[in-house]
KOLBA-773535 format. One record per atom (N, C-alpha, C): x, y, z. Coordinates in steps of 0.001 Angstrom, whole numbers, plus 500000, padded with zeros to 6 digits. Each point is the difference from the previous one (the first is absolute). Layout:
XYZ...
//
This chain:
675687079536593350500757498771499888501424500522500761500776499344500894500997500086500666501218500017499037501149500769499881500999499669499380501185499161500417500274499144499280501116498967500329501317500452499509500953500053500762501530500317499444500917498929500144500965500185499015500944498958499872500962500144501021500202501150500656500900500163501414499139500657501015500764499364501276499378500722501184500111501253500164501246500583499906500191501372500268500929500446498944500365501829500120500889500132499092501565499552500580500047499442501054501626499749500629500180498807499042499045499073499918499788498782499526500629500199498186499281501043499415500147500298498487501654500332500329500628500826500957501437500410499836500730498930500056499658498980500762500911498891500601500117499115498841498882499557499134499848499353498788500569500635498774500219501209499833500663500383498945501501500098500282500465500621501206501332499946500040500642498568499899499176498953500074500588498617500020500018499432498355498993500494499430499982499449498724500470501008498744500231501135500501500830500801499143501158500802500750500764499032500500501100500545500994501227500934499380500066499507498663501211500625499303499554500991498939498659500116499903499657501315499191500106501167500383500038501093499430500006501395500641498374500413500472500279500421501459498721500653500445499738501543499964501061500664500212500065501402500128501256500627499530499731501077499047501340500846499637499637501355500536501181500479500548499638501418500339501520500858500117499883501015499912501194501051500298500265500716501109501284499952500478500167500708501468501521500540499830499998501200500502501618500387500135500454499840498571499445500465498704500398499731498648500182498691499576500198498904500859500023498821499637498761499258499629500055498938499404498641499306499655500147498618500729499153499534500576499917498353500472498828499409499519500288498802499938498958498925499440500260498853501078498682499876500544499624498999501246499294498871499262500360498653500375499378498842499568499068499652501241499079499189499644498864499598500877500964499300501464501289499267499647500526499454500920500539500947501151500340501337499270500527501006501032498702500456500351499164500358499589498767500595500632499682499221501091499890498411499901499441499235501187500844500227501042501553500188499808500652500118501057500172501336500665499842500997499219499824501206500662498621500002500877499001499560499525498570499999500762500306499309501241500884498772499895500317499327501327500573500506500880501062500811499536500876500714501048499366500934500738499142500770499266499349501311500726498805499560501027499191498872499299499082499339500775500786499367501339501011499617499812500902499642501434500035500896500929500439501232499383500521501139500693498812500421500657498606500230499191498841500435500787499570499056501047500058498884499786499664499096501118501002499998501409501167500467499760500755500162501134499490501121500626499497501099499506499579501122500431498484499958500462499566498873500076498866499520500560498361500449499126500341500422498665499005500090499075499468498613499805498568499756500193499194498899500186498610500178499096499670498823499856498380500095499013499231500898500709499292500786499378499310501271500465500473501192500443501378499902500060500632501181500130499958501185499141499556501384500085499725500837499287501251500866499652500334499841498575501455500947499706499662500849498935500557501069500201499755501254499216501254500090499047499777499666498554501072500267499183500129501230499309500828500580500122500140501690499402501108499987498995499551499802498570501058499820499217499299500248498579500756500292499098499699500176498618500699498747499238499983499801498789500339498848499113501332499689500457500360498740500003501306499545500249500041498550500122501026499335499846500053498380499911499663499922501682500562500441500801499905500005501471498485499995500223499136500704499329498545499967500287499502498549499960500033499547499016499347498446499716500697499186500927501222500069500291500632499253500946499471499805501448499844501441500323499183500245501140498816499414500267498867500314498949498757499654500032500072498453499932500923499478499419499889498193500144500235499624501285501161500621500515500222499783501465499052500035501034499501500940499939498771500400500934498935498885499682499634499650498850499082499105499517500209498597500509501465499736500096500223498635500276499643499679501660500397501341500780499578499725501245498754500131500516498917500522498896498789500122500119499672501224500743500996501081499938499677501173500415499268500963498999499612501076500457498794500873499220500970501251499241500122500048498968500741501323499469498838501206499856500897500911500379498924501307499878500983501038499120499881499866498486500710500773499168499575501324499813501406500943499739499507501571499566501344500450499452499711500820499105500889500597499070500810500908500878500958500526499407500947501244500954499396501248500216499100500302498823499293501329499813499049500078501636499591499020500767498953500216500633500548501316500983498637500542500319500252500993501350500346499414501108500426500630500890500273499502501132499011499799500995498804501039500014498797499835500552499249498655499569499976499780498685499513498594499596500534499003500299501491499679500196500659498908500387499672499938501519499783501195500638499520499691501532498582499202500085499091500708499076498713499290500103500101498485499685500782499808498779500212498701499665500329498978501021501323500349500543500665499137500823499299499698501457499278501129500405499021499961501270498848499108499657499437500367498832498643499322499523500132498358499834501142499616499327500663498726499655500191499183501173500676500775500958500786499289501206501208499564499557500968500590499269501203499954499546501024499637500956500569499107500290500904499995501062501660499813499331500109499954498691501388500230499547499819500709498592501088500726499729499937500891498999501228499623499008499888499863498626501113499700499120500061501304499287501207500886499876499976501278499366501015499664498628499873500502499176500815500059498719501339500305500254500187501167500550501285500857500225500169500852501349501050500194500624500277500675500987499202501456499904500146500272498941499440501578499652498291499917500305499397498989499416498741499961500271499763499732501256500757499129500805499414500042501486500316501189500812501082500727499636500143501328500770498732500850499554499527499989498699498915500857499785498758499764500812499642498891500451499127499586500927500349499724501208501222500571500493500304499629501387499455500365500878499262501262500287499010500708500708498795499254500447499509499575498946498799499079500269500060499118500335501489498830499435499837498748500447500401499664501212500808501192500700500750499923501307498470500300501089498782500385499594498729500235501015499226498661499669500453498838499338499299498855499770500237499097501088499230499410501088500342499601501284500240498340499713499417499624498702499984498457499986501109499673498874500447500941499502501215499893498932501273499128500822500509498930499392501157499348500871501238499844499140500006500095498665501208499960499383499533500777498728501418500724499612499961500428498239501176499542499464499621499354498757500988499363499134500212500943498755501243500084499607500328500926498955500461499042498680499380500130499049500291498876498902501218500558498923500568501580499892500916500428499283500831500911500913500543499602500999500640500868501113501480500237499416500106501346500002501688500330499643500677500107501335499699499539501251500649499877501202499604498845500925500782499791500772499882498830500789499180500185501330499093498966500092499117500409501355499976499112501137500960499002499911500384499044500875499562500035501475500436501393500391500021500448501400499261500865500322498911500158498990499044501184500134498489499322500107499777499137500794498829499273500009499264501205500611498412499591499522499611499115499192499982500052498755500984500579499350500136500250498234501051498928499594499455499392498929500981499063499480500040499970498606501055500093499382500097500145498353500285498229499541499297500024498852500124499068499276501379499421499851500992500379499645501313499921499857500556499466501437499568500253500858500557499315501207499163498985500377498878499788499632499192498859500412500406498639499118500244500606498919500279498781498882501656499772499798500785500532500942501481499759500152500308498358499523499280499292501035500099498612499726499228499566499125500627499431498922499133499374499154500087498335499791500436499294501044500067498722500050498614499322500092499618499201498903498870499272500232499988498484500286499718499451500787500151498445500141498621499248499862499990498789499724498998499187499668498689500193500986500470500179501242499043500264500989499107501455499813500836500691499689499557501412499476498839500039498923500313498889498979499076499648498928498865499539500595500424499061500484498697499170500592499135501044500845500420500751501043499247500938500659499082501034499149500767500399499042499336501117499084498819499452499281500227498711499195499059499444499324498708499416500956500529499666501167498921499417501042499113501268500300500520501275499831498938500998500586498543500324499063500226499091498861498734499949499111498769499304500825500606499156500775498954499139500751498914500693500768500485501539500578499197500491500866499201500936499575500028500149498423499542501243499507498603499161499200498874500590499660498617499712499229499491501042499267499179499674498942499645500875499088499160501192500473499459499697501156499007501246500729500953500721500821501470500168500051500723500372500946500394501627499173499755501058500993500236501265499585501420499804499525500187500793498634501195500191499281500457501465500431499073501160499633500388501356500245499047500558500281500227501434500531498971501032500261500295501104499100499352500544498817500323500764499103499214501292500187500529501183500612499106501120500239499720500804498839498777500205499446499618500777498953499168501226500449499888501192499296499329500821500557498474500104500114499200500362501024498749500012500693499077501228499368498851499814499775499239501115499716499905501087501227500434499695501164499822500997501097501828500506500263500818499508499114501285500668499883500704499188501040499392498979500607500813499042500848500408498664499170501249499680499933500071498743499250499633498723500486499674499161499194499259498620500303501053499052499619499879498993500869500964498794500057499289498842499356500472499894498578499529498840499407500621498716500523499275499007500312500421498683500444500246499199498914500834499498499634500382498953498990500633498558500484499109499025499393500344498715500470500718499063499139500611498744500318500853499368499285499044499707498796498822499639500148499056499524498820499641501180499242500026501168500390499775501261498961500838500151499320501279499728500170501189500306499172500104498656499027499759499035500608500310498504499450498747500145498641499092500508500078499141500085498957500573500922498730500997501119500370500392500391499092500948499250499049500938499335501075501242499015499488499455498743499037498733499628500503499379498903499281499449500259498920499255501042499837499204500401498854500345500776499085500759501150500149500600500947499237501003499443498848500990498996500437501012499658498813499309499459499227498880499415499925499204499223498916499490500984498946499893501457500536499175500843498928501196500769499242501261499782500177501111500578499430501233498752499624499620498692500191500936498943499293501237500372500817500057500094501120501323500623500678500675498445500150501378500144499995500797498842500008501486500500500586500767499020500570501381500258500478500717500711499162499868499899498469500821500655499030499653501446500263499101500667500314499506501529499938500805500624500800500188501144499671500662501200500903499362501296500200499699500166501094499349501152500648500713501504500164499853500961499667500579501110500086499341500960501006500004500166501418499496500469501044500302501601500052498888500616500195500167501389500114499284500665500909498701499059500688498861500787500872500938499868501298499312500630501451500078499957500907499981498445500579500966499538500687499741498348500402498929500241501084499762501075500589499209499593501312498373500166499474499658500431498845498893500255499530499638498566499512498565499380499902499581498822500111500231499490498632499905500852498972499988499864498860501458499277499410501369500825500391500869499523499571500558498635500936499414499965501173500371499051500964499492498575499673498861500171499386499106498645499521501096499447498832500048501121499208500887499751498499501260498970500394500666500435501293501397499409500249499593498722500596498798499672500609499724498872500708499587499031498566499358500719499050499864498896498810501169499815499269501060500869499993501253499996499197500772498842500749499955499932501506500896498784500576499270498746499919498547500116499859499320498447499782500494499207498729500049501201498907500131499133498807501752499769499815500701501015500768501411499476500142500486500904498602499385501121499672500349501085499279501129500897500800500672500873498991500653500962500831499663501220500053500265500804500952499436501529500231501477500865500121499803500989498912500970500955499937499551501325500893500732500581500819499613501106500586500669501342499160498660500793499574500492501079499078499710501357501056499934501374499423499639501156500669499518500958498832499246500767500473499676501051498922500842500548499355501332500400500600500985500333499369500663499395498605500274498578500542500361499242499031499246498871499223498380500348500285499096498996499259500194500077498496500105501060499411500071499902498491501303499146499474501122500155500673501066499396499524500180498387500320499251499786501428499812498654500326499008499108499206499120500535499011499354499197499203500738499673498788500884500708499653500977499413498707500940499439500691500509500100501538501338499137500013499548498593500612498878499911500748499659498860500656498928499148499182499432500807498951498956499344499075498936499240500818499406500371500825498735499227500610498910499562499186499395499161500358499013499507499358498654500174500622499994500546501234498661500572500822500469501128500688499147500948500164500238501369500729498574500189500566499953500132501331499009500404500780500063501632500305498991500650499504500214501258500234498622500664500129500179501561500024498884500819500390499415500771498996499129500678499607499642500795499001500896501348499696500791500540501413500683500919499695501292499875499121500463498728500248501281499434499457499895500008498304498691499433499688499820499863498550499885501490499153499368501099501281500070501256499307500880500834499822501095499439500999501376500705499664500599499256499129500025498719499216500638499607499016499511500338498665498542500266500106499131500387498978500495501495499547500158500916501203500533501474499643501241499619499609501237499337500581501263500101499629500232499542498408499147498962499657500200499597498255499669501089499310498887500554500428499324501396498923500966501033500093500751500384501323500595500999499955501482499965499358500431498435500087501247499679499421499894500333498159498747499537499802499615499946498649499939501439499228499426500859500960499634501326499628501470500801499714500880499805501195501349500820500087500712499375498825499751498647499613500780499397498758499852500360498667498793500306499803499253500257498882498604500141500173499205501617499861498584500054499881499481499216499070500880499617498726499142499391498985499804498235500301501106499702500775500076498621500377498897499506501062499656501022500850499016500036501052498759499984499465499795500746498881498749500067499320499550498387499511501164499363499305500024499040499162499478498810501188500893500014501155499823499026500727498683499844500890499433501633500027498461500008500640499031499441499030500289500216498721498993499674498874500049498604499852501387499052500504500022498566499769499362499268501260499851500806501201499297499621500961498695499960500022499316501127499176498613500349499882499537498807499139500567499618498879499911498795499140499952499003500849500761499425500928500168498644500270498885499957501050499604501383501006499122499752500704498397499746499297500128500862498733498553499742499508499835498620499181501327499558499466499856498460499545499443499172500967501162499940501149499476498993500918498406500153500786499693501022500021498542500163500627499068499563498991500023500458498527499250498856499036500119498654499969501291499630500322500086498592499982499485499159501308499916500840501224499257499652501075498594499959499716499548500748499407498462500152499561499411498671499183501217499764499188499621498607499087500064499019500836500660500032500894500121498777500976499330500039501259499196501040500218499147500097501007500636500054501335501312500727499947500701500437501250499800501326500683499088500761499537499377501440500461499241499400501141499871501024501152498995499845501000498751500269499520499012498977500378498457500349499734499304500294501270499111500879500096499216500126500942498673499536500096499403499991498810498643499862499724499963499187498927499007499320499545499772499195498911499849500849498695500690499549498834500180501042498810499013498895498821499258500780499663499103499380499164500995499153498542499397498959499487500869499454499041500386500789498923499105500924499288500410500538498740500960501062500606499862500629500920501120501115500432501230499215499986500312498566501091501031499332499856500653499700498608499180499521499201500509499773498750500592501216499188499286501191500203500302501091499381501493500612500493499994499750501333501505500547500539501031498969499551499724498843499790501022498872499828500634500473498562498974500081499157500342500345498565500814501250499784499474500863501136500889501435499860501449499721500347499927499326501038501486499630500729500762499144498932499442499175499242500705499110499101500518501107498736499012500855499592500146500893499092501471500874500533499983500320501301501206501186500303501173498991500489499982498706500309501186499235499986500702499660498614499301499800499182500377499697498511500750501314499552499337501354500319500649501175499387501203500232500891500034499698501346501224500453500782501166499027500143499875498673499277500798499026500258501436500158499507500149500877498816501279500149499542500787500932500921499253501011500505500725501310500922499999499136501332499454499117500439500140499326501149500930499229500066500581499199498887501091499404500115501204500773499950499737501093499318501242501080500047500348500532501524498802500246500674499978500564501454500665498942500836499430498574499685500581499043501288501499499755499768500586500487498580501426499741499816500615501141500537499618501179499902500616501212500665499642500173501501499104499677500533499730500044501653500662498636500563500446499071499203500796499215500770501270500459500537500533501262499155501038500385500758499839500720501653498845500293500115499574500636501201499840498802501036499587498916499599500029498672500974501415499807500601501080500393498983501220499725500457500493500866501323499276501101499942500235500827501394499656499388501053498992498892499840499623499527501219500743498438500080500923500084499377500802498782500268500141499139498948498822499964499185499675498801498967499443498669500144499971499630501395499676498864500454498456500111500756499634501463500360498992499948500833498591499434499365499448499017500700498929499195499569498428500507500488500469500698501187498810500396500996500404501043500817499305501011500154499922500969501030498856500107500763500082500107501104498840499752501116499712501636500656499101500738499742499813501020500500498662500000501099500377500459501215498815500231500919500485501044500951499310500266501102499898501355500929499382500928499328499083499919499157499194500661499385499621499883498529498961500456499473499578499834498832500992500321498835500285499303499082500926500451498840499149501011499198500445501251499528499031500854499175499904498946498830498852500422499465499638499291498513501082500558498898500171501198500010501261500402498912501239499309500201500348499831501163501414499143500446499738498481499575499094499560500385499349498696499676500124499931498539499506500659499217499866499897498464501674500133499350500651500908500745501158500452499366501019498810499965500004499289501277500905498881500636499662498751498880498593499816499866499573498749498811500416500619498928499666501117499593500670500450498758501278499659499269501136500273501223501279499950499567500381498372500510499165499240500379500096498402500162500511499741501362499690500633500873500169499668501487498858499121500620499949499002500345498971499205500526499850500686501557498830500375500324499593500544501160498952499423500864500264499537501343499477499055500812499291501160500626498899500816499772499326500979500625499342499379501499500190500131501166499494499068501101499517501201500719499004499393500984499259500698501037500273499047501401500381501029500890500122499075501550499932501450500969500021499514501207500335500914500918500579499179501314500498500756500800501008499542501193499104499031500568498706500291500347498992499054500825499846498432499217500377500180498755499789498759499241501473499336499544500903500559500709501334499032500013500939499843498474499792500837498989498892501155499716499171499704498959500280498813499228499459499793498581498440499502500130499185500774499255498491499551500003499694499683498456500485500721498941499545499821498666501091500310499171500282499555498806500837500357499228500058499233498463500612500777499018500015499574498698501333499426499833499805498621499999501145499439500070500423499616498465500559498797499895500441499649498575498838499219499631498955499536500667498747499130499403498885501172499987500152501204499964498781500696499790500519501062498952499089499937499268499974500871498577499424501265499988499055500026500964498902501219499958500839501456500419500340500584499157500825501344500087498876501026500758500888500976500551499060501280500444499225499747501429500575498441500684499438499778500944501136499588501123499637499588501354500988499570500778499736498313499949499341499408499274499913498773499950498941499478500969500093498304499964498943499508500938500559499882501374499210499557501003500379499963501262501183498917500069501016499923500748500692498815500061499312498521500645500482498720499353499286498804500415499799500204501478498804499561500220499774499910501410499452500933500751499799501365499254499692501294500621498758500537499229499104500356501086498413500616499243500283501440500178499342500864499041499797501168499920498520500471499672499331500789500760498800500365499440499966501625500273498942500563498928499941501330500343498704500102500683499896501073501066498679500135500555499883501729499845498492500295500050499610501359500196500217500513501302499393501248500348500159500656501406499326499387500983498784498872499538499359499425500900500694498393500011500858499912499686500533498658500073499657498752499006499094500474499070499590499107499254500874499845498557500292498910499659500850499481498956499193500602498626500835500773499391499727500526498467500476499067499001498958499866498914500478499390498621501167500431499310501008499339499115501133500594499276499529501439499309500909500858499915499811501123499327499705501116501127499341499638501104499575501240500981501253500170500898500175501316500410501007500198500753499431499898501481501039499526500986499723499826501273501092499728500950500018499757501325501346499782500620500259498428499841501378499913499968500625498788499904500066499160501116499364498817500101500547499269501141500513498830499786500830499336500963500645498867499630500113498966500994500018498789499728499953498860501053501106499026499499500629499622500782501205498965499563501039499587500849500621498837499819501269499714500708501000501093500601500171500947499047501084501204500064499551500987500950498681500219500449499607500876500569500383499801501833500454501181500420500337499672501347499058499734500815500276499801501325498859499428500904499502501248500779500779501364499886499579501068500458501056500988500436499911501150500474500697500824500245500276499960501727501386500022500294500509499861501022499367501031501302499427499292501169499087501039500876499539501166499468498871499544499079499449501316499643498601499511499294498972499585501060498760499414499895499263501008499071499735501300500269499323500907499217500125499801498643501041500160499616500577499788498306499649498675499544500240499065500746499590498519499564498409499822499973499339500828500879498443499629499680499882500893498596500506501376499989499712500569498574500431499254498746501044499139500350501056499640498672498997498580499320499605499374501059499397498551499506498539499857499830499460499575499118498524499466500396499789498953500549498553499626500370499702498764500639500342498806499464500206499865498485500133498609499382501573500268499625500758500780500637501248499802500041500740500563498640499354500978499605500901500730498689500705501257500504500981500319499643500709501357500376499520501017499003499814501162500790499541501212499120501352500527499765500409499917498517501160500646499597499984501686500065499242500913499994499559501180499766500270500480498546500236499017499188500138500490498509498674499533499406500050501215498776498855500084499130499989499011498791499427499097499563500178499650498832498750499064499224500409499528498963498645499231499187500739498608499444498869499151499542500839498815499544499445499689498651500912499555499313499506499701498626499016498763500007499325499861498555499372498646499810500536498921500462501536499905499728500795498901500056500774499946501491499675500916500680500397499875501510501390500499500296500468500831498904501223500942500335499526501113500683500939500662500779499857501160500909500485501457499372499343500818500019500493501483499657499750500840501106500902500800500706499792500873500784499758501386499514499165500786500784499266501094499455500201501191500992500619499570501335500357501224501054499866499378501127499956500851501029500304499374501461498621500553500713499341499306501106499043500251500829500773500405501451500898499275500373500895500177501135500690501364499794500911500712500761500513501180499985501741499954499742500378498641499820501194499617500081500588500553498424501138500670500014500404500614498621501266499026499886500058499267498696501330499305499742500601500627498635501230500349500348500690500829499002500642498816498911500326500768499142500635499193498768501216499080500564500728500629500868501020499397500775499895498808500739498571499735500278499542499155501080499773500276501315500234501258500413500126500625501310498488500182500234499439499477501104498711500337500608499991501298500922498872500640499798499916501410500673498477500159500274499993500447501657498599500212500703499778501297499520499265500504499486499901501427499434499283500744501249499411499543501111499143500749500846501085500859500943500888499631500452500896500658500589500573501108499472500405499911498602500407501103499370499275500873499320498428499493500227499105501057499416499451500973501363500123499460501250499713500406501199501067501089499995501037499553499980501326501108499942499672501303499113499874499527498764499710501231498774498765500844500759499120499621500487498761500842500495500674500747501336500814499810500478500633500621501108500059501633499684500202500041498641500354501384499375498578500493499891500051501120500536498406500885500112499323500430498678501053499866499025499154500302498491499725498604499288499937499049500790499510498524499401498790499602500757498791499990499188499119499333500456499850498724500015500507499413498960499866498511499855501209499444499074500346498748499906501370499519499178499422498639499548500404499480498715499793498538499935501599499834499383500757499060500438501242499586499579499779499045498545500522499934499160500012499326498595501368499443499879499956498884499020501422499574499606499997498284499891498813499665499716499879498519500140500600499647498342501252498881500385500800499730498884500713500771499162500059501395500906500952500996499166501297499934500623500947500776499483501367500307500737500148500807501107498917500939500125500044500784501243498643500131500586500143501138501005498704500336500436499175501497499565498842499937500057499535501492499620498930500322500926499230501157500081498893500313500801499104500686499431498718499746500134498865500844499338499585500866501436500058501125499993499620501086501115498693500696499897499222499992501031498761500853499927500610500959500955500295501207499483500154501430500653499084500686500815500543500659500884499095501023500832500494501043499123499102500555499086500526501309499149500525501022500953499343500457500891500198501255500506501305500100500665500281498917500978501107499790500657501307499317498880499566499610499005501123500002498918500537501203499563498871500893499694500193501057499439500872500925500586499712499649501385500839500999501186501374499754499839500305498518500100501425499229500029500554500613498752499673499892498762500489500555498736500162501254500094499288500926500684500455501654500173500971500273500694500069499262501069501330500122501003501247499381499643499917498790499463501144499088499647500504500236498695499080500231498974500539499910498573499898501311499189498861500572499999499435501289499127498448500326500272500270501155500456498735500570500291499197500273498438500589500134499018499474500021498929499390498822499280500754498645500295499278499044499797498754499335500615499977500684501470498838499619500609498735500558499458500368501155499328498827500773499726499545499509498564500671499053499137499497499473498718499017498880500211498886499871499224499115499015500258500422498413499759501185499854499347500506498896499583501337499456500768499933500656501145501356499786500821500038498259500528498949499457500234500335498740500167500666498979498813500305500489498955500577499111499160501220500749499388500259501274500724501666500461499610500909499027500753500920499965498949500838498740500314501055500493501181500052501540500169500870500241501285499253499757501401498913500112499769499018499473501306500057498330500155499652499585499050500079498460500163501270499580500423501041500288499439501320499625500320500149500255501730499806501442500401500526500344501209498903499127501217498848499663499301499188499180501230500377498466499919500523499582499033500669498759499911501049499914500948500928501125499821501091499692500827499667500456501369498829500731500769499611500136501177499654498875500234499141499036499390499568498773500400501202498845500087500924500184498999501178498967500288500860500193501283500070501370500374500651500356501361499352499122501047498814499917500085499289499251500901500227498463500042500343499435498880499824498702499762501653499343500027500481500341501296501401499921500216500383498889500676501070499295499823500250498535500752499845500398501657500615501200500281499739500270501598498479499632500452498994500233499027498756499771500417499494498595499685500806499217499611499756498439499541499551499690498537500321501154499130499959499662498809500970499680499134499833498894498781501077499292499470500199501264498846501213499847499337500263500871498872499089500113498794499374498395499775498999500036498729498548500657500495500110500291501166498588500759500367499770501382499777501200500555499323499720501337499719499205500109498589499542501095499952499165500156498678500668500855499001499966499155498599500525500640498685499116501184499443498688499824500358499236501026499331498739500104500878499432501223499826498641500257500694499110500648498865498557500066500458499210500690498996498731500365500937499695501554499647498632500178500793499048499669499364498937499612500961498493499718499252499211501215500006499062500044499019499023501149500102499096499943500801499408498868500427498789499560500743500176499204501167499323500317501183500111499117500866499418498724499985500524499175501100499362498539499835498520499947500517499152499424499547498690500070500448499249498436500610499256500055500601499295498868500923499284499206498885500257499174499870499154498701498863500772500436498806500960500507499565500869500018498910501332499600500587500862500829500057501415499627500724500022499624501095498957500021501129500219499973501155498788498890500529500266499324500937498764499011500588499044500827500919499093499266500430499239501079501094500601500188501317501252498890500275500527500474501055501636500719499755499535500898498845501106500884499430501216499288499732500227498535499690501215499419499727500113500220498536501198500132499568500013500188498326500023498754499477499432500117498401499906498777499583501036500139498960501186499259500712501272500170498715499753499717498864499576499015499521499893499363498526499210501114499112499079500364500913499023500855499308500869501246499376500428500654501311500888501289499137500711499800499246500905498779500098501141499817499179499188499860498538499028499131499935499182500069498509499485501351499597499703500830500807499284501283499621501156500658499341501228500094500690501167500843499561501118499313499451499617498927498965500963499097499535500969500699499229499285500821499101500896500829499111500919501135500666499478500385501117500829500917500722501273499161500759499709498759500520501102499193500446500900499614499169499750499922498667500734499445499209500913501261499804499462500912499418501013501402499755500809500140501317499604500004501216500606500039501425501232499262499874499876498627499738501265499020500513500771499695498483499589500753499035500599499324498500501693500324500199
//
């Protein structure tokens, strides 16, 4: 059934909100030690002025523009200005390696480049100068004037004339007439299994689906305030900002450095985050208590345990725990009676725990009614901890190719320990290796079909053939299973992309190929899904490794039977690998290894390897799951 939308495009959403909520705060941000509050009226004017400047430089509908910038108010103004003209934004963060930037600009056909700073432009100057189709460079936050250094323009020069006439407003609003919901909004490049980035094409209708459906799941209104911490060019944060604009709510730009203070300063009602952020806060709270008083720390942990136990029993009574298979009536009755008894016993302690744990909630501003966690599965212990202290988490599932939301545990889903049901209008099915749909409770690959799913990767027929089924389902590459009620639980990944807890996507193939360049490495598997950093399981060539140890570390060590587990050997090999994973080779800072471990056995065909000698990544990770946990703890 086709999706019907209230708005034609995201630009129509923007125009409607700026008119309806003109005097309300749209954004709050800090720059040069000062705080700025931007109303929707001012937001409208800023976007109009930049749109006018872009039009004068001949940016038109369909023009590809690379937007190279991290979080700032100027990013969303730029995004909306490009959208108004029907131009296609190609966003990337400041950490992108020059060679990847070169590929993206050439592959996408970018004619214009927008850089955050002069320094960022200078960093990539060598690559940029070799792009024959690049016409103009713009600088968002320039410390110098570029008026006479064409084709480089600073925003401060483009926007000197802030005069806005009635004709300007009529022209600007009239731009909406040339836009349609099937127009391309953006090309977001994500890592591919071959090491080459893939351009995800997202249309207005893909993103409008999120804007129309997701606010209902969190009861979003114009009274809400968001605290923004994620990279804006990531589709998760970008979609959240579109949703916030549609509702007329306010977004406060924060940073990793100021996040904790901003929670109490701005008292947000909503936060969009990744698991890494919650892990950091979890550690910070526990470390602070331990330093303050070990006895208080133990009391706090005890209260959390009581709260978690009580809430689990209460969910058992209400039928809010995931069920993967029918449970006989006598067993259900017994479980509920046991849960009732536990609730009765724990009730006094639970009430005490709630009073004490409310102090922790004040650390989150005291008004936080829901936190959305995406970009990777939230670890069960963290999900349980946040629930125990009274923070409502919307544990969500999505990916860039789906703009990004697929499923989520919103305010209307009470089944804890899951990612919730698919969003309205979205179909999810679980299939086996032969593509046959499996019943609830059985693991398989997650496939999705819905209005949010991209039309395909840009100029990449091979990936498109692999990614879509004949009946239009997208192969997510994730492994999971459904509950009897239709809620989704992820169990692993069948594709090779690793998503860190920070939300960064990493293609392991190039890193693994680089590691195996070392003569003493027979094979390597990168691990780190939903973790803070990467690790590697390494199958060594024992004789060559023994030679390396003898020549570079210690001949005595090489003669011991257990030299593979010696800390000095492991650390030295890790250092050798990280020397190869340098930015000059195209690797990003977060792609270095935090730890490694040598495996005793080689990979075998039919077990860890397919008949064509491809690694079964999810099989290897499952076989060595305890080792992986120790490796990345």
